[in-house]
C-alpha positions in Angstrom: -20.3 -13.4 6.6 -20.4 -10.0 5.2 -17.4 -8.2 4.0 -17.9 -5.2 6.4 -18.4 -7.8 9.7 -15.2 -9.4 8.4 -13.3 -6.4 8.9 -14.8 -6.2 12.4 -14.6 -9.6 13.9 -11.6 -10.7 12.1 -10.2 -14.2 11.7 -11.0 -16.0 14.8 -13.6 -13.2 16.3 -13.3 -13.6 20.2 -10.2 -15.1 21.8 -11.2 -19.0 22.1 -8.6 -19.2 24.9 -10.3 -16.7 27.0 -13.4 -14.7 25.5 -11.6 -11.6 25.5 -13.5 -9.2 22.2 -10.1 -8.2 21.5 -7.2 -10.6 20.9 -4.9 -10.5 23.3 -1.3 -9.3 23.4 0.9 -12.8 23.4 4.4 -10.7 24.3 6.0 -14.5 24.8 9.1 -15.5 22.5 9.8 -18.8 22.9 6.6 -21.7 23.5 6.9 -24.5 25.6 6.6 -28.2 24.5 5.0 -30.8 25.9 7.5 -33.5 25.3 10.4 -34.4 22.2 9.1 -34.0 18.9 5.3 -32.7 20.2 4.2 -29.1 19.8 0.2 -29.1 19.8 0.0 -25.3 20.1 1.6 -24.6 17.0 4.4 -22.3 18.2 8.1 -22.7 19.0 10.0 -19.2 18.2 8.3 -15.9 17.4 10.7 -15.1 14.8 8.4 -18.0 13.0 5.3 -17.4 14.5 3.3 -16.1 17.4 -0.1 -16.0 18.5 -0.8 -11.9 18.1 0.7 -12.0 14.5 -0.8 -14.9 13.5 -4.3 -13.3 14.3 -3.8 -10.5 12.1 -2.1 -12.1 9.2 -5.2 -14.4 9.1 -7.2 -11.6 9.2 -5.3 -9.9 6.4 -5.3 -12.9 4.1 -9.0 -13.6 4.7 -9.7 -9.8 3.8 -7.6 -9.8 0.3 -9.2 -13.6 -0.5 -5.7 -14.9 -0.2 -4.3 -18.0 1.5 -1.4 -16.9 3.5 -0.1 -13.6 4.6 2.9 -12.2 6.3 3.2 -9.5 8.7 6.2 -7.5 8.8 8.1 -4.5 10.1 7.5 -2.1 7.3 6.2 -2.5 3.8 9.8 -1.9 2.7 10.4 -5.3 4.1 7.4 -7.1 2.8 8.7 -6.1 -0.7 12.6 -6.8 0.1 10.7 -10.7 1.0 8.9 -10.6 -2.2 12.1 -9.5 -4.3 13.9 -12.7 -3.2 11.5 -14.7 -4.6 13.6 -13.9 -8.0 17.3 -15.7 -9.1 19.8 -14.0 -10.6 19.0 -12.7 -14.5 15.4 -12.4 -13.7 13.8 -9.0 -15.3 11.3 -7.2 -13.7 8.5 -4.7 -15.0 8.0 -1.9 -12.4 5.3 1.0 -12.7 7.2 3.8 -13.7 5.0 6.4 -11.2 5.8 5.0 -7.9 6.9 5.3 -4.0 10.6 6.8 -4.5 11.7 4.2 -1.3 10.4 1.1 -4.0 12.9 2.4 -7.0 15.7 3.0 -4.5 15.5 -0.9 -2.9 15.5 -2.1 -6.6 18.1 -0.2 -7.9 20.2 0.6 -5.5 20.0 -2.9 -3.9 18.8 -5.6 -5.9 20.2 -4.5 -9.1 23.9 -5.8 -7.7 22.2 -9.0 -7.1 21.8 -9.1 -10.8 18.2 -8.6 -11.2 17.1 -6.4 -13.7 14.2 -3.7 -13.6 12.4 -1.6 -16.6 10.2 1.1 -15.5 7.2 1.9 -17.8 3.6 3.2 -17.5 2.0 -0.1 -16.1 -1.7 1.4 -17.4 -0.7 1.3 -20.8 -1.1 -2.8 -22.2 1.0 -1.4 -24.9 4.0 -0.6 -23.5 3.8 -3.2 -20.6 3.5 -5.8 -23.7 6.5 -3.9 -25.5 8.7 -4.2 -22.3 8.4 -7.7 -21.9 11.9 -9.5 -22.5 12.6 -13.3 -22.8 13.8 -13.3 -19.3 10.8 -11.1 -17.8 9.5 -13.2 -14.4 7.2 -10.5 -13.0 5.6 -7.6 -13.0 5.3 -4.9 -9.8 2.3 -2.8 -9.9 1.3 0.3 -7.8 -2.4 1.1 -8.7 -3.2 3.8 -7.8 0.7 5.3 -8.6 2.4 7.2 -6.2 1.7 10.2 -6.7 0.0 10.9 -10.0 -3.2 8.1 -10.0 -2.2 6.4 -12.6 -4.8 2.9 -12.8 -3.3 -0.2 -14.0 -5.7 -2.7 -15.2 -4.8 -5.7 -13.1 -7.1 -8.3 -14.9 -5.6 -7.3 -18.0 -2.1 -7.5 -16.9 -2.7 -10.5 -15.1 -3.8 -12.6 -18.3 -0.5 -11.0 -20.0 1.8 -12.3 -17.6 0.0 -15.6 -17.5 1.0 -16.2 -21.0 4.8 -16.0 -20.6 5.0 -17.9 -16.9 5.2 -14.3 -14.9 4.0 -13.5 -11.9 1.8 -10.3 -10.6 2.5 -8.2 -7.4 0.3 -5.3 -6.7 0.9 -2.6 -4.0 -2.4 -1.8 -2.6 -1.7 0.3 0.2 -3.8 3.3 -1.4 -7.2 1.4 -1.6 -6.5 -1.3 1.2 -8.5 -4.9 1.1 -11.7 -2.5 1.4 -11.8 -1.1 -2.2 -9.6 -3.4 -4.1 -9.1 -7.1 -4.2 -6.3 -7.8 -6.8 -6.0 -11.2 -5.8 -9.6 -11.5 -7.5 -8.4 -9.9 -10.6 -5.7 -12.2 -11.3 -2.8 -10.7 -8.8 -0.1 -13.8 -7.5 0.6 -11.6 -4.7 -0.3 -8.2 -3.0 1.7 -6.3 -1.0 0.7 -3.1 2.0 2.7 -0.4 3.8 0.4 -1.7 6.6 1.3 1.8 8.4 -0.9 3.5 5.8 -4.4 3.0 5.8 -4.6 -0.6 7.6 -2.8 0.9 10.6 -4.4 4.3 10.0 -3.6 6.0 13.1 0.4 7.0 12.0 1.2 5.0 15.2 2.8 1.6 14.0 5.3 0.6 11.2 4.7 -2.5 9.7 4.2 -4.2 6.0 2.5 -7.0 5.0 3.0 -9.7 2.0 -0.9 -11.9 1.0 -0.2 -14.7 -1.9 -3.3 -16.6 -3.8 -1.1 -19.7 -4.3 0.0 -22.4 -1.5 3.2 -22.9 -3.6 4.7 -19.4 -2.1 4.0 -20.5 1.4 7.2 -22.7 2.3 9.5 -20.1 0.2 8.2 -16.9 2.0 8.1 -18.4 5.7 11.6 -19.6 5.0 13.0 -16.1 3.9 10.6 -14.3 6.7 11.8 -17.0 9.4 15.5 -16.5 8.6 15.6 -12.8 7.4 13.7 -12.0 10.8 11.7 -8.9 9.9 8.5 -10.0 10.9 6.3 -8.3 13.0 6.3 -8.0 16.7 3.0 -8.7 18.9 2.1 -5.3 20.0 2.2 -3.7 16.6 0.4 -6.9 15.3 -2.5 -5.9 18.0 -2.6 -2.2 17.0 -2.8 -3.3 13.2 -5.9 -6.0 14.7 -7.6 -3.2 16.2 -7.1 -0.9 12.7 -8.8 -3.3 10.8 -12.0 -2.9 12.8 -12.4 0.4 11.7 -10.9 0.3 8.3 -14.1 0.4 6.4 -15.5 3.4 8.3 -12.6 5.3 8.2 -11.9 4.9 4.8 -15.6 5.9 3.3 -15.0 9.0 5.6 -11.6 9.9 3.9 -13.6 8.8 0.5 -16.5 11.4 1.2 -13.8 14.2 2.4 -11.4 13.7 -0.8 -14.7 14.0 -2.9 -15.6 17.4 -1.8 -12.0 18.3 -1.4 -11.5 17.5 -5.0 -14.8 19.7 -6.2 -13.2 22.8 -4.5 -9.5 22.1 -5.8 -11.2 22.0 -9.5 -12.5 25.2 -9.2 -9.4 26.7 -7.4 -7.8 29.4 -9.5 -3.9 28.7 -8.5 -4.3 25.0 -8.8 -3.6 24.0 -12.7 -4.5 20.0 -12.2 -5.9 17.4 -9.6 -5.1 13.7 -9.7 -7.9 11.9 -8.0 -9.2 8.3 -9.3 -12.8 9.3 -8.1 -12.6 12.0 -10.3 -15.4 11.9 -13.3 -13.0 13.5 -15.8 -9.9 10.8 -14.9 -8.6 9.0 -17.6 -9.0 5.8 -16.2 -11.8 6.1 -14.3 -13.7 3.0 -16.6 -10.9 0.5 -15.4 -11.2 2.1 -11.7 -15.1 1.3 -11.9 -14.3 -1.8 -13.3 -12.0 -3.5 -10.6 -12.7 -1.4 -6.9 -15.5 -0.8 -5.1 -13.9 3.1 -4.2 -11.7 5.9 -4.7 -9.9 6.2 -1.5 -8.8 9.3 0.0 -5.6 10.5 -1.8 -5.4 13.8 -4.0 -2.2 14.8 -5.9 -2.6 18.7 -7.4 -0.5 20.4 -9.0 0.0 24.3 -8.3 -0.2 26.9 -11.6 3.1 28.2 -9.7 5.6 26.5 -7.5 7.9 29.4 -6.3 5.7 29.7 -3.0 5.4 26.4 -2.2 7.9 26.4 0.7 5.7 29.3 2.1 2.5 27.2 1.4 3.5 24.6 3.5 4.2 26.9 6.4 0.8 28.0 6.8 -1.4 24.9 7.1 -2.8 24.9 10.5 -5.3 22.1 10.3 -3.7 19.8 7.8 -0.1 18.7 8.5 2.8 18.9 7.0 4.7 15.3 6.9 5.5 12.6 5.2 3.3 9.2 5.2 -0.4 8.8 4.2 -3.9 6.9 5.4 -4.0 8.1 8.6 -7.1 9.8 10.5 -5.2 13.2 10.5 -4.8 14.8 7.2 -1.5 15.0 5.6 0.3 16.9 2.9 3.9 15.9 1.6 5.9 17.8 -1.1 6.9 14.4 -3.7 9.7 15.9 -5.0 11.7 16.2 -1.8 10.3 14.2 0.2 8.7 10.7 -0.8 10.1 10.5 -4.2 13.7 12.3 -3.8 15.3 8.9 -4.5 13.8 9.1 -7.7 16.5 10.7 -10.7 15.2 14.3 -11.6 14.7 13.5 -15.1 12.6 10.8 -14.4 10.4 12.6 -11.6 10.3 15.7 -14.2 9.5 13.6 -17.1 6.8 12.2 -15.1 5.2 15.7 -13.5 6.8 15.0 -10.3 8.0 18.5 -10.2 8.0 21.6 -7.9 4.7 22.4 -8.4 3.1 18.9 -7.1 1.6 18.4 -3.8 -0.2 15.2 -2.4 -2.9 15.4 -0.1 -3.6 12.4 2.3 -7.4 13.4 3.2 -8.2 12.4 7.1 -11.6 12.0 8.8 -11.7 15.7 10.4 -14.8 18.1 9.3 -14.3 18.8 5.7 -15.4 22.3 6.2 -11.9 22.7 8.2 -10.0 21.2 5.5 -11.3 23.0 3.1 -10.7 26.2 4.8 -7.4 25.6 5.7 -6.3 24.9 2.2 -8.1 28.2 1.3 -5.9 30.4 3.7 -2.7 28.5 2.6 -3.1 28.8 -0.6 -3.9 32.8 -0.2 -0.9 33.9 -0.2 
């Protein structure tokens, strides 16, 4: 089947047991065995595997062109399982412009266990190459990056990492499997905060990890089952429901974002707009080469940051809240909210300062969104 059809029908299509168009929620935790040593249904205990979660995981693996996927209780839980694949003394290269929670997890948790991390501009092949050490075992990329929308050439990085025997993980949250497929470009792992575009309705907290090579199935399965951070059946069902509309939601969000970017570029109080679909974006050629869309994430820098607190109070259609990717438009102040865990000197060097705002564009009428921006910025 073609791509958009796979999003709607998922792995199984209708339930083979009942014929239900909507795959059922199997709320059970433990599963009966016909006899000792027999497990014809393939399920034993929900922490290891369960029918509804399995259907979501198989559907996501299908859409990301991977061999296996796991659904977790959050995006951070998915990243945590990925990091545990490394050994004491291993070194990882990480995109320097990244979600603050990921930075906190690496520096405040996993450095204590003997891993080391270097944060570099992964959109620069030269800087990636310069960061390689004899003990470099992996690279963790956000592309587009959060919040400054840098784009990393996944294929080029993957080719370089293959030369040194290191693995490539790509956080694909901003573009989803609809607009970008990192595994096809040479990545070994794809990670999602499924809370965002995959969930799409600000009503489920979840994460996902997808692999390209079968050799990772057993170690990740063991880790996921042992730690127990896997996703429950009700949340798995919500994500299955949301996959069916991901394509139309993202197309509408992108359509709205393109209109808003054109408005922002002409606004007298906005100094700079960061959007990968902008024809003047420095990484545009890479974006066109490795994606099929630009998404709905926009960051923009005001000329003056003094009135940001007042501006944030004035929004009426757009909501001042953390998170992204939902059908409702959300505006965030990265310096305080999503990137507060990153050291001030690092934030300021990157441009995550008191002038920067991040907008997750929803599916509302775009004229309402533009009018809301206009009145909020009018002070």
